[in-house]
DSSP file (Angstrom, degrees, kcal/mol; ACC not computed):
  #  RESIDUE AA STRUCTURE BP1 BP2  ACC     N-H-->O    O-->H-N    N-H-->O    O-->H-N    TCO  KAPPA ALPHA  PHI   PSI    X-CA   Y-CA   Z-CA
    1    1 A M              0   0    0      0, 0.0   101,-0.2     0, 0.0     2,-0.1   0.000 360.0 360.0 360.0 143.5   -6.7    2.6   11.8
    2    2 A L        -     0   0    0     99,-0.8     2,-0.3     1,-0.1     6,-0.0  -0.363 360.0-121.2 -75.2 161.9   -4.1    0.5   13.5
    3    3 A E    >   -     0   0    0      4,-0.1     3,-2.0     1,-0.1   127,-0.2  -0.762  25.5 -91.5-112.3 155.8   -1.5    2.3   15.7
    4    4 A T  T 3  S+     0   0    0     -2,-0.3   127,-0.2     1,-0.3     3,-0.1  -0.340 112.4  29.7 -57.1 137.7    2.2    2.6   15.7
    5    5 A G  T 3  S+     0   0    0    125,-3.4    -1,-0.3     1,-0.4     2,-0.2   0.264  93.6 116.1  93.0 -10.6    3.8   -0.1   17.8
    6    6 A S  S <  S-     0   0    0     -3,-2.0   124,-3.0   124,-0.2    -1,-0.4  -0.541  75.9 -95.5 -90.1 161.6    1.0   -2.7   17.1
    7    7 A K  B     -A  129   0A   0    122,-0.2   122,-0.2    -2,-0.2    -4,-0.1  -0.543  38.7-120.3 -74.4 133.1    1.6   -6.0   15.3
    8    8 A A        -     0   0    0    120,-3.3     2,-0.1    -2,-0.3    -1,-0.1  -0.617  31.7-114.7 -75.0 125.8    0.7   -5.8   11.6
    9    9 A P        -     0   0    0      0, 0.0     2,-0.1     0, 0.0    -1,-0.1  -0.396  29.3-127.1 -63.3 133.1   -2.1   -8.3   10.8
   10   10 A D        +     0   0    0     -2,-0.1     2,-0.3    13,-0.1    12,-0.0  -0.422  34.7 171.4 -75.1 156.0   -0.9  -11.0    8.4
   11   11 A F        -     0   0    0     -2,-0.1    12,-1.6     2,-0.1     2,-0.4  -0.970  27.7-142.0-156.4 162.6   -2.8  -11.7    5.3
   12   12 A T  E     +B   22   0B   0     -2,-0.3    10,-0.2    10,-0.2    84,-0.1  -0.976  31.2 161.8-132.8 120.5   -2.6  -13.7    2.1
   13   13 A L  E     -B   21   0B   0      8,-2.5     8,-2.7    -2,-0.4     2,-0.2  -0.939  41.0 -99.3-134.9 155.8   -3.9  -12.1   -1.1
   14   14 A P  E     -B   20   0B   0      0, 0.0    77,-2.7     0, 0.0     2,-0.1  -0.535  34.0-141.6 -76.4 142.1   -3.4  -12.8   -4.8
   15   15 A D  B >   -C   90   0C   0      4,-2.2     3,-2.3    75,-0.2    75,-0.2  -0.196  44.5 -75.7 -86.1-172.4   -0.9  -10.6   -6.7
   16   16 A K  T 3  S+     0   0    0     73,-0.6    61,-0.2     1,-0.3    74,-0.1   0.684 135.9  48.4 -61.7 -18.4   -1.4   -9.3  -10.3
   17   17 A D  T 3  S-     0   0    0      2,-0.2    -1,-0.3    59,-0.1    57,-0.1   0.320 120.9-106.7-103.3   6.8   -0.6  -12.8  -11.6
   18   18 A G  S <  S+     0   0    0     -3,-2.3    -2,-0.1     1,-0.3    55,-0.0   0.507  74.0 141.3  83.5   4.9   -3.0  -14.5   -9.2
   19   19 A K        -     0   0    0      1,-0.1    -4,-2.2    -5,-0.1    -1,-0.3  -0.649  57.6-113.0 -82.6 131.6   -0.1  -15.9   -7.1
   20   20 A P  E     -B   14   0B   0      0, 0.0     2,-0.4     0, 0.0    -1,-0.1  -0.448  35.3-173.2 -68.9 133.9   -0.8  -15.8   -3.3
   21   21 A V  E     -B   13   0B   0     -8,-2.7    -8,-2.5    -2,-0.2     2,-0.4  -0.995   4.6-162.4-129.0 131.1    1.4  -13.4   -1.3
   22   22 A S  E >   -B   12   0B   0     -2,-0.4     3,-1.2   -10,-0.2     4,-0.3  -0.868  26.2-130.5-113.0 146.9    1.4  -13.1    2.5
   23   23 A L  G >  S+     0   0    0    -12,-1.6     3,-2.2    -2,-0.4    -1,-0.1   0.894 109.7  63.0 -57.5 -38.8    2.8  -10.3    4.6
   24   24 A S  G >  S+     0   0    0    -13,-0.4     3,-1.4     1,-0.3    -1,-0.2   0.681  84.3  76.5 -66.0 -15.1    4.7  -12.8    6.6
   25   25 A D  G <  S+     0   0    0     -3,-1.2    -1,-0.3     1,-0.2    -2,-0.2   0.754  95.4  50.9 -58.8 -22.9    6.7  -13.7    3.4
   26   26 A F  G X  S+     0   0    0     -3,-2.2     3,-2.0    -4,-0.3    -1,-0.2   0.230  72.9 138.0-107.5  13.5    8.6  -10.5    4.0
   27   27 A L  T <   +     0   0    0     -3,-1.4   100,-0.2     1,-0.3    99,-0.1  -0.358  69.0  40.8 -56.9 139.0    9.6  -10.9    7.7
   28   28 A G  T 3  S+     0   0    0     98,-2.7     2,-0.3     1,-0.3    -1,-0.3   0.297 109.1  74.3  99.9  -9.6   13.2   -9.8    8.0
   29   29 A R  S <  S-     0   0    0     -3,-2.0    -1,-0.3    97,-0.3    99,-0.2  -0.962  85.8-108.7-132.7 151.3   12.6   -6.8    5.6
   30   30 A K  E     -d   63   0C   0     32,-0.6    34,-2.7    -2,-0.3     2,-0.4  -0.534  35.4-153.8 -74.8 149.9   10.8   -3.5    6.1
   31   31 A V  E     -dE  64 124C   0     93,-2.6    93,-2.9    32,-0.2     2,-0.7  -0.992  14.6-155.2-129.3 130.4    7.5   -3.2    4.2
   32   32 A V  E     -dE  65 123C   0     32,-3.5    34,-3.0    -2,-0.4     2,-0.6  -0.927  20.1-170.8 -98.3 115.9    5.7   -0.2    2.9
   33   33 A L  E     -dE  66 122C   0     89,-3.0    89,-3.1    -2,-0.7     2,-0.5  -0.930   5.4-177.6-111.5 114.3    2.0   -1.2    2.7
   34   34 A Y  E     -dE  67 121C   0     32,-3.1    34,-2.7    -2,-0.6     2,-0.4  -0.941  12.9-156.1-119.4 136.4   -0.1    1.3    0.9
   35   35 A F  E     +dE  68 120C   0     85,-3.1    85,-1.2    -2,-0.5    34,-0.2  -0.868  16.5 177.4-107.4 138.2   -3.9    1.1    0.4
   36   36 A Y        -     0   0    0     32,-2.3    34,-0.3    -2,-0.4     3,-0.1  -0.967  32.1-123.7-140.7 155.2   -5.6    2.9   -2.4
   37   37 A P  S    S-     0   0    0      0, 0.0    33,-0.5     0, 0.0     2,-0.3   0.933  78.0  -9.6 -68.1 -50.5   -9.2    3.2   -3.7
   38   38 A K    >   -     0   0    0     31,-0.1     3,-1.0    32,-0.1     6,-0.2  -0.987  61.2-110.1-160.7 138.1   -9.0    2.1   -7.4
   39   39 A D  T 3  S+     0   0    0     -2,-0.3     6,-0.1     1,-0.2    37,-0.1  -0.336  99.2  16.6 -62.2 148.6   -6.7    1.3  -10.3
   40   40 A N  T 3  S+     0   0    0      1,-0.2    -1,-0.2     2,-0.1     3,-0.0   0.675  88.9 126.9  62.5  23.3   -6.6    3.8  -13.2
   41   41 A T  S <> S-     0   0    0     -3,-1.0     4,-2.8     1,-0.1     5,-0.3  -0.795  72.7-108.2-102.7 157.9   -8.2    6.7  -11.3
   42   42 A P  H  > S+     0   0    0      0, 0.0     4,-2.3     0, 0.0     5,-0.2   0.909 114.5  39.5 -55.2 -53.0   -6.2   10.0  -11.4
   43   43 A G  H  > S+     0   0    0      1,-0.2     4,-2.3     2,-0.2     5,-0.1   0.904 118.5  47.7 -63.7 -41.3   -5.0   10.1   -7.7
   44   44 A C  H  > S+     0   0    0      1,-0.2     4,-2.6     2,-0.2    -1,-0.2   0.866 111.8  50.5 -68.8 -36.4   -4.3    6.3   -7.6
   45   45 A T  H  X S+     0   0    0     -4,-2.8     4,-2.5     2,-0.2    -1,-0.2   0.907 110.9  48.3 -67.6 -42.8   -2.4    6.4  -10.8
   46   46 A R  H  X S+     0   0    0     -4,-2.3     4,-2.0    -5,-0.3    -2,-0.2   0.908 113.4  48.6 -64.3 -41.0   -0.3    9.4   -9.6
   47   47 A Q  H  X S+     0   0    0     -4,-2.3     4,-2.1     2,-0.2    -2,-0.2   0.947 112.4  47.3 -62.4 -49.8    0.4    7.6   -6.3
   48   48 A A  H  X S+     0   0    0     -4,-2.6     4,-2.4     1,-0.2    -2,-0.2   0.914 113.3  48.3 -60.4 -44.1    1.4    4.3   -8.1
   49   49 A C  H  X S+     0   0    0     -4,-2.5     4,-2.7     1,-0.2    -1,-0.2   0.859 108.7  54.2 -67.4 -33.2    3.7    6.1  -10.5
   50   50 A A  H  X S+     0   0    0     -4,-2.0     4,-1.7     2,-0.2    -1,-0.2   0.872 110.6  45.7 -66.7 -37.6    5.3    8.0   -7.7
   51   51 A F  H  X S+     0   0    0     -4,-2.1     4,-0.6     2,-0.2    -2,-0.2   0.870 112.0  52.9 -70.4 -35.9    6.1    4.7   -6.0
   52   52 A G  H >< S+     0   0    0     -4,-2.4     3,-0.8    -5,-0.2     4,-0.3   0.927 110.2  46.9 -61.8 -45.8    7.3    3.4   -9.3
   53   53 A S  H 3< S+     0   0    0     -4,-2.7     3,-0.4     1,-0.2    -1,-0.2   0.862 117.5  42.8 -64.3 -37.3    9.6    6.4   -9.7
   54   54 A A  H >X S+     0   0    0     -4,-1.7     4,-1.6     1,-0.2     3,-1.0   0.461  85.5 103.0 -87.8  -1.8   10.9    6.0   -6.2
   55   55 A Y  H <X S+     0   0    0     -3,-0.8     4,-3.0    -4,-0.6     5,-0.2   0.822  74.5  55.5 -56.8 -40.0   11.2    2.2   -6.4
   56   56 A E  H 3> S+     0   0    0     -3,-0.4     4,-2.5    -4,-0.3    -1,-0.3   0.868 106.3  53.3 -61.5 -36.4   15.0    2.1   -6.8
   57   57 A G  H <> S+     0   0    0     -3,-1.0     4,-0.9     2,-0.2    -1,-0.2   0.890 111.3  45.0 -64.7 -39.9   15.3    4.1   -3.6
   58   58 A F  H ><>S+     0   0    0     -4,-1.6     5,-2.5     2,-0.2     3,-0.8   0.938 112.6  51.3 -68.2 -45.4   13.2    1.6   -1.7
   59   59 A K  H ><5S+     0   0    0     -4,-3.0     3,-2.1     1,-0.3    -2,-0.2   0.904 104.7  56.9 -58.6 -43.1   15.1   -1.3   -3.3
   60   60 A A  H 3<5S+     0   0    0     -4,-2.5    -1,-0.3     1,-0.3    -2,-0.2   0.787 109.5  46.1 -59.8 -27.8   18.4    0.2   -2.2
   61   61 A K  T <<5S-     0   0    0     -4,-0.9    -1,-0.3    -3,-0.8   -31,-0.2   0.294 117.2-115.2 -96.6   9.0   17.2    0.2    1.4
   62   62 A N  T < 5 +     0   0    0     -3,-2.1   -32,-0.6     1,-0.2     2,-0.5   0.863  65.1 151.6  58.3  38.5   15.9   -3.4    1.0
   63   63 A V  E   < -d   30   0C   0     -5,-2.5     2,-0.4   -34,-0.1    -1,-0.2  -0.873  39.9-140.0-104.2 129.8   12.3   -2.2    1.5
   64   64 A V  E     -d   31   0C   0    -34,-2.7   -32,-3.5    -2,-0.5     2,-0.5  -0.715  11.9-152.4 -87.7 136.2    9.4   -4.0   -0.1
   65   65 A V  E     +d   32   0C   0     -2,-0.4    23,-1.5   -34,-0.2     2,-0.4  -0.944  15.8 178.8-110.5 126.7    6.5   -1.9   -1.5
   66   66 A I  E     -df  33  88C   0    -34,-3.0   -32,-3.1    -2,-0.5     2,-0.4  -0.989  10.4-163.7-130.9 124.3    3.1   -3.4   -1.6
   67   67 A G  E     -df  34  89C   0     21,-2.8    23,-3.1    -2,-0.4     2,-0.4  -0.904  10.5-168.9-105.2 136.5   -0.1   -1.7   -3.0
   68   68 A I  E     +df  35  90C   0    -34,-2.7   -32,-2.3    -2,-0.4     2,-0.3  -0.987  16.9 149.0-129.5 132.2   -3.5   -3.0   -2.1
   69   69 A S  E     - f   0  91C   0     21,-1.6    23,-2.3    -2,-0.4   -31,-0.1  -0.906  54.8-106.4-142.7 175.6   -6.9   -2.2   -3.4
   70   70 A K  S    S+     0   0    0    -33,-0.5    21,-0.1   -34,-0.3   -32,-0.1   0.381  78.4 121.8 -86.9   6.8  -10.2   -4.1   -3.9
   71   71 A D        -     0   0    0     19,-0.2    21,-0.3     1,-0.1    -2,-0.2  -0.227  69.6 -97.6 -63.4 158.0   -9.6   -4.2   -7.7
   72   72 A S     >  -     0   0    0     19,-0.1     4,-2.3     1,-0.1     5,-0.2  -0.237  28.5-109.0 -72.6 164.1   -9.5   -7.6   -9.4
   73   73 A V  H  > S+     0   0    0      1,-0.2     4,-2.4     2,-0.2     5,-0.1   0.903 121.8  53.1 -58.0 -43.5   -6.3   -9.5  -10.3
   74   74 A A  H  > S+     0   0    0      1,-0.2     4,-2.1     2,-0.2    -1,-0.2   0.894 107.7  50.3 -60.9 -41.1   -7.0   -8.7  -14.0
   75   75 A S  H  > S+     0   0    0      1,-0.2     4,-2.6     2,-0.2    -1,-0.2   0.933 111.3  48.4 -62.7 -45.8   -7.4   -5.0  -13.2
   76   76 A H  H  X S+     0   0    0     -4,-2.3     4,-3.1     1,-0.2     5,-0.3   0.893 108.2  54.9 -60.5 -40.3   -4.1   -5.0  -11.3
   77   77 A Q  H  X S+     0   0    0     -4,-2.4     4,-2.1   -61,-0.2    -1,-0.2   0.934 112.7  41.9 -60.0 -48.0   -2.4   -6.8  -14.2
   78   78 A K  H  X S+     0   0    0     -4,-2.1     4,-2.8     2,-0.2    -1,-0.2   0.916 115.2  50.4 -65.2 -43.3   -3.5   -4.2  -16.7
   79   79 A F  H  X S+     0   0    0     -4,-2.6     4,-1.9     1,-0.2    -2,-0.2   0.929 112.6  46.2 -60.1 -48.9   -2.7   -1.3  -14.3
   80   80 A A  H  X>S+     0   0    0     -4,-3.1     5,-2.0     1,-0.2     4,-0.6   0.886 115.8  46.2 -64.7 -40.1    0.8   -2.6  -13.6
   81   81 A A  H ><5S+     0   0    0     -4,-2.1     3,-0.5    -5,-0.3    -2,-0.2   0.912 110.6  52.4 -68.4 -44.0    1.5   -3.2  -17.3
   82   82 A K  H 3<5S+     0   0    0     -4,-2.8    -2,-0.2     1,-0.2    -1,-0.2   0.870 123.4  27.6 -60.9 -40.7    0.2    0.2  -18.4
   83   83 A Y  H 3<5S-     0   0    0     -4,-1.9    -1,-0.2    -5,-0.2    -2,-0.2   0.287 104.1-121.6-108.3   8.7    2.4    2.1  -16.0
   84   84 A E  T <<5 -     0   0    0     -4,-0.6    -3,-0.2    -3,-0.5    -4,-0.1   0.921  38.7-171.3  50.8  51.3    5.3   -0.4  -15.7
   85   85 A L      < -     0   0    0     -5,-2.0    -1,-0.2    -6,-0.2     4,-0.1  -0.635  13.6-165.4 -79.7 123.5    4.9   -0.7  -12.0
   86   86 A P        +     0   0    0      0, 0.0     2,-0.2     0, 0.0    -1,-0.1   0.471  59.8  76.8 -90.6  -2.0    7.8   -2.7  -10.5
   87   87 A F  S    S-     0   0    0      1,-0.1     2,-0.3   -23,-0.1   -21,-0.2  -0.499  90.4 -77.8-108.2 176.8    6.3   -3.4   -7.1
   88   88 A V  E     - f   0  66C   0    -23,-1.5   -21,-2.8    -2,-0.2     2,-0.5  -0.533  37.0-168.5 -77.1 130.0    3.7   -5.9   -5.7
   89   89 A L  E     - f   0  67C   0     -2,-0.3   -73,-0.6   -23,-0.2     2,-0.4  -0.984   8.5-161.5-116.4 128.6    0.0   -5.1   -6.2
   90   90 A L  E     -Cf  15  68C   0    -23,-3.1   -21,-1.6    -2,-0.5     2,-0.5  -0.885  12.1-136.1-115.4 143.5   -2.4   -7.2   -4.3
   91   91 A S  E     + f   0  69C   0    -77,-2.7   -21,-0.2    -2,-0.4   -19,-0.1  -0.826  22.6 173.9 -99.0 127.2   -6.1   -7.8   -4.9
   92   92 A D    >   +     0   0    0    -23,-2.3     3,-1.7    -2,-0.5     6,-0.1  -0.465  15.2 153.2-131.2  60.8   -8.5   -7.6   -1.9
   93   93 A P  T 3  S+     0   0    0      0, 0.0    -1,-0.1     0, 0.0   -23,-0.1   0.782  78.1  53.0 -64.4 -25.9  -12.1   -7.8   -3.2
   94   94 A D  T 3  S-     0   0    0     -3,-0.1   -24,-0.1     1,-0.0    -2,-0.0   0.466 109.6-124.2 -86.9  -0.9  -13.3   -9.4    0.1
   95   95 A L    <>  +     0   0    0     -3,-1.7     4,-2.4   -26,-0.1     5,-0.3   0.751  60.9 147.0  66.0  25.7  -11.7   -6.5    2.0
   96   96 A T  H  > S+     0   0    0      2,-0.2     4,-1.6     1,-0.2     5,-0.1   0.970  78.2  21.7 -57.2 -62.3   -9.7   -8.9    4.2
   97   97 A A  H  > S+     0   0    0      2,-0.2     4,-2.5     1,-0.2     6,-0.2   0.873 119.7  63.2 -74.3 -38.7   -6.6   -6.7    4.7
   98   98 A I  H  4>S+     0   0    0      1,-0.2     5,-2.2     2,-0.2     6,-0.7   0.897 111.9  36.5 -55.6 -42.2   -8.5   -3.5    4.0
   99   99 A Q  H ><5S+     0   0    0     -4,-2.4     3,-1.4     3,-0.2    -1,-0.2   0.873 112.4  58.2 -78.2 -36.4  -10.7   -4.0    7.0
  100  100 A A  H 3<5S+     0   0    0     -4,-1.6    -2,-0.2    -5,-0.3    -1,-0.2   0.838 110.8  44.4 -60.2 -31.8   -7.9   -5.6    9.2
  101  101 A Y  T 3<5S-     0   0    0     -4,-2.5   -99,-0.8    -5,-0.1    -1,-0.3   0.372 112.6-121.2 -95.9   5.0   -5.9   -2.4    8.7
  102  102 A G  T < 5S+     0   0    0     -3,-1.4    -3,-0.2  -101,-0.2    -2,-0.1   0.770  75.2 124.2  69.9  27.2   -9.0   -0.1    9.3
  103  103 A V      < +     0   0    0     -5,-2.2    15,-3.0    -6,-0.2     2,-1.0   0.451  43.1  94.5-101.5  -1.4   -8.8    1.7    6.0
  104  104 A W  E     +H  117   0D   0     -6,-0.7     2,-0.3    13,-0.2    13,-0.2  -0.808  62.9 148.2 -89.9 104.4  -12.4    0.9    4.9
  105  105 A Q  E     -H  116   0D   0     11,-2.7    11,-2.4    -2,-1.0     2,-0.3  -0.817  54.5 -81.0-136.5 168.9  -14.2    4.0    6.2
  106  106 A E  E     -H  115   0D   0     -2,-0.3     2,-0.4     9,-0.2     9,-0.2  -0.546  47.8-170.0 -69.9 133.3  -17.1    6.3    5.6
  107  107 A K  E     -H  114   0D   0      7,-3.8     7,-2.6    -2,-0.3     2,-0.5  -0.958  13.2-147.4-127.9 148.6  -16.2    8.8    2.9
  108  108 A K  E     +H  113   0D   0     -2,-0.4     2,-0.4     5,-0.2     5,-0.2  -0.960  18.2 173.3-115.3 129.6  -18.1   12.0    1.8
  109  109 A L  E >  S-H  112   0D   0      3,-2.7     3,-2.1    -2,-0.5    -2,-0.0  -0.961  75.2 -18.8-136.9 117.8  -18.0   13.1   -1.8
  110  110 A Y  T 3  S-     0   0    0     -2,-0.4     3,-0.1     1,-0.3    -1,-0.1   0.865 127.6 -53.6  52.5  40.1  -20.2   16.0   -2.9
  111  111 A G  T 3  S+     0   0    0      1,-0.3     2,-0.5     0, 0.0    -1,-0.3   0.383 113.4 120.5  80.1  -4.6  -22.4   15.6    0.2
  112  112 A K  E <   -H  109   0D   0     -3,-2.1    -3,-2.7     2,-0.0     2,-0.5  -0.800  53.9-146.2 -96.1 133.1  -22.9   11.9   -0.6
  113  113 A V  E     +H  108   0D   0     -2,-0.5     2,-0.3    -5,-0.2    -5,-0.2  -0.838  30.6 150.5-100.9 131.2  -21.8    9.4    2.1
  114  114 A S  E     -H  107   0D   0     -7,-2.6    -7,-3.8    -2,-0.5     2,-0.3  -0.949  44.4-103.2-148.8 167.2  -20.5    6.0    1.0
  115  115 A M  E     +H  106   0D   0     -2,-0.3     2,-0.3    -9,-0.2    -9,-0.2  -0.747  54.0 135.7 -93.5 143.5  -18.0    3.4    2.3
  116  116 A G  E     -H  105   0D   0    -11,-2.4   -11,-2.7    -2,-0.3     2,-0.5  -0.982  56.0 -66.9-170.9 177.3  -14.6    3.1    0.6
  117  117 A V  E     -H  104   0D   0     -2,-0.3     2,-0.6   -13,-0.2   -13,-0.2  -0.672  40.2-145.2 -80.2 124.0  -10.8    2.8    1.0
  118  118 A V        -     0   0    0    -15,-3.0     2,-0.3    -2,-0.5   -83,-0.1  -0.828  30.9-110.1 -89.3 125.1   -9.2    5.8    2.6
  119  119 A R        +     0   0    0     -2,-0.6    18,-1.7    18,-0.1     2,-0.3  -0.375  59.8 155.2 -60.4 112.4   -5.7    6.2    1.0
  120  120 A S  E     -E   35   0C   0    -85,-1.2   -85,-3.1    -2,-0.3     2,-0.4  -0.961  30.7-151.1-144.0 154.5   -3.4    5.3    3.8
  121  121 A T  E     -EG  34 134C   0     13,-2.2    13,-3.0    -2,-0.3     2,-0.4  -0.988   4.5-165.2-133.7 139.6    0.2    3.9    4.2
  122  122 A Y  E     -EG  33 133C   0    -89,-3.1   -89,-3.0    -2,-0.4     2,-0.5  -0.967  10.2-151.8-120.0 139.5    1.8    1.8    6.9
  123  123 A L  E     -EG  32 132C   0      9,-2.6     8,-3.1    -2,-0.4     9,-1.5  -0.970  19.1-167.5-107.7 122.1    5.5    1.2    7.4
  124  124 A I  E     -EG  31 130C   0    -93,-2.9   -93,-2.6    -2,-0.5     6,-0.2  -0.916  12.0-134.5-114.1 133.1    6.1   -2.2    9.0
  125  125 A D    >   -     0   0    0      4,-3.0     3,-1.8    -2,-0.4   -96,-0.2  -0.138  36.2 -86.6 -81.6-178.6    9.5   -3.2   10.4
  126  126 A E  T 3  S+     0   0    0      1,-0.3   -98,-2.7   -98,-0.2   -97,-0.3   0.675 126.8  50.7 -63.3 -20.4   11.5   -6.4    9.9
  127  127 A T  T 3  S-     0   0    0   -100,-0.2    -1,-0.3     2,-0.1  -100,-0.1   0.387 122.2 -99.9-102.2   3.7    9.6   -8.1   12.8
  128  128 A G  S <  S+     0   0    0     -3,-1.8  -120,-3.3     1,-0.3     2,-0.4   0.641  77.7 136.4  90.1  16.4    6.1   -7.2   11.7
  129  129 A I  B     -A    7   0A   0   -122,-0.2    -4,-3.0  -125,-0.0     2,-0.5  -0.806  59.8-116.0 -98.0 137.8    5.6   -4.2   14.0
  130  130 A I  E     +G  124   0C   0   -124,-3.0  -125,-3.4    -2,-0.4    -6,-0.3  -0.597  34.8 174.8 -73.3 120.6    4.0   -1.1   12.6
  131  131 A K  E     +     0   0C   0     -8,-3.1     2,-0.3    -2,-0.5    -7,-0.2   0.701  65.8  19.0-100.0 -24.8    6.5    1.8   12.8
  132  132 A K  E     -G  123   0C   0     -9,-1.5    -9,-2.6  -129,-0.1     2,-0.5  -0.984  58.5-162.0-151.1 135.4    4.6    4.5   11.0
  133  133 A V  E     -G  122   0C   0     -2,-0.3   -11,-0.2   -11,-0.2  -129,-0.1  -0.982   7.1-175.0-118.7 127.3    1.0    5.1   10.2
  134  134 A M  E     -G  121   0C   0    -13,-3.0   -13,-2.2    -2,-0.5     3,-0.5  -0.826   9.3-169.2-124.8  91.0    0.1    7.7    7.5
  135  135 A P        +     0   0    0      0, 0.0   -15,-0.2     0, 0.0   -16,-0.1  -0.483  67.4   6.4 -79.7 151.5   -3.7    8.2    7.2
  136  136 A K  S    S-     0   0    0    -17,-0.3   -16,-0.2    -2,-0.2   -17,-0.1   0.902  87.2-171.8  48.0  55.1   -5.2   10.2    4.3
  137  137 A V        -     0   0    0    -18,-1.7   -18,-0.1    -3,-0.5    -1,-0.1  -0.276  25.9-110.8 -75.0 161.8   -2.0   10.5    2.4
  138  138 A K    >>  -     0   0    0      1,-0.1     4,-1.7   -91,-0.0     3,-0.6  -0.820  21.0-138.3 -92.9 132.4   -1.5   12.7   -0.7
  139  139 A P  T 34 S+     0   0    0      0, 0.0     4,-0.4     0, 0.0   -89,-0.2   0.813  97.6  50.7 -62.5 -33.3   -0.9   10.6   -3.8
  140  140 A D  T 34 S+     0   0    0      1,-0.2     4,-0.2     2,-0.1    -3,-0.0   0.779 121.4  29.1 -77.9 -26.1    1.9   12.9   -5.2
  141  141 A T  T <> S+     0   0    0     -3,-0.6     4,-2.4     2,-0.1     5,-0.2   0.534  91.3  94.4-114.1  -8.3    4.1   13.1   -2.1
  142  142 A N  H  X S+     0   0    0     -4,-1.7     4,-2.1     1,-0.2     5,-0.2   0.912  87.1  46.3 -54.9 -51.6    3.4    9.8   -0.2
  143  143 A A  H  > S+     0   0    0     -4,-0.4     4,-2.1     1,-0.2    -1,-0.2   0.905 114.9  46.7 -61.2 -42.7    6.4    7.8   -1.7
  144  144 A Q  H  > S+     0   0    0      2,-0.2     4,-2.6     1,-0.2    -1,-0.2   0.852 108.5  55.7 -69.3 -35.3    8.9   10.6   -1.1
  145  145 A E  H  X S+     0   0    0     -4,-2.4     4,-2.5     2,-0.2    -1,-0.2   0.917 110.1  46.5 -60.4 -44.0    7.7   11.2    2.4
  146  146 A I  H  X S+     0   0    0     -4,-2.1     4,-3.0    -5,-0.2    -2,-0.2   0.923 111.6  50.0 -68.1 -43.8    8.3    7.6    3.3
  147  147 A L  H  X S+     0   0    0     -4,-2.1     4,-2.4     2,-0.2    -1,-0.2   0.917 112.0  48.6 -57.6 -44.5   11.7    7.6    1.7
  148  148 A A  H  X S+     0   0    0     -4,-2.6     4,-2.3     2,-0.2    -2,-0.2   0.912 111.8  49.3 -61.8 -44.2   12.6   10.7    3.6
  149  149 A Y  H  X S+     0   0    0     -4,-2.5     4,-2.8     1,-0.2    -2,-0.2   0.920 111.1  49.6 -62.7 -44.3   11.4    9.1    6.8
  150  150 A L  H  X S+     0   0    0     -4,-3.0     4,-1.7     2,-0.2     5,-0.2   0.904 111.0  50.1 -61.9 -40.7   13.4    5.9    6.2
  151  151 A S  H  X S+     0   0    0     -4,-2.4     4,-1.7     1,-0.2    -1,-0.2   0.899 114.7  43.6 -64.0 -41.1   16.5    8.0    5.5
  152  152 A G  H  < S+     0   0    0     -4,-2.3    -2,-0.2     1,-0.2    -1,-0.2   0.886 111.9  53.3 -69.1 -40.4   16.1   10.0    8.7
  153  153 A A  H  < S+     0   0    0     -4,-2.8    -2,-0.2     1,-0.2    -1,-0.2   0.794 116.0  39.2 -69.4 -28.7   15.2    6.8   10.7
  154  154 A E  H  <        0   0    0     -4,-1.7    -1,-0.2    -5,-0.2    -2,-0.2   0.788 360.0 360.0 -91.6 -28.0   18.4    5.0    9.6
  155  155 A G     <        0   0    0     -4,-1.7    -2,-0.2    -5,-0.2    -3,-0.2   0.450 360.0 360.0-104.3 360.0   20.8    7.9    9.7
């Protein structure tokens, strides 16, 4: 995992419509970058919907929300449409950003060890510096925790 105070690695990945999006496109704005394992799974759906519900709060603070998983563009398109997700979803099947941010890790499930995306969130400031690292976040509370942090950090 990357650390607070370090420069956020830039990347360019396709969004749900196949359009290339780079982190550097958002310099001058805060970015919530969250990594999640898989579209349409219970935890990931709850997390995405929580970000969707909190989206107006992020928009009011001029904060960009970006979700990244290794799912395909087509999968993201269906996922975003099904749950009316208003924020950017990026497809990273080659694990470019996922590995750059250190969220591709060993996971244990029922005693079986495999590699996968560890649900993690980064808050990046207007200059591209990581301000907050949240490893192993809870899907239901992640969006609200970040909003609360942003409100405290500004006020």
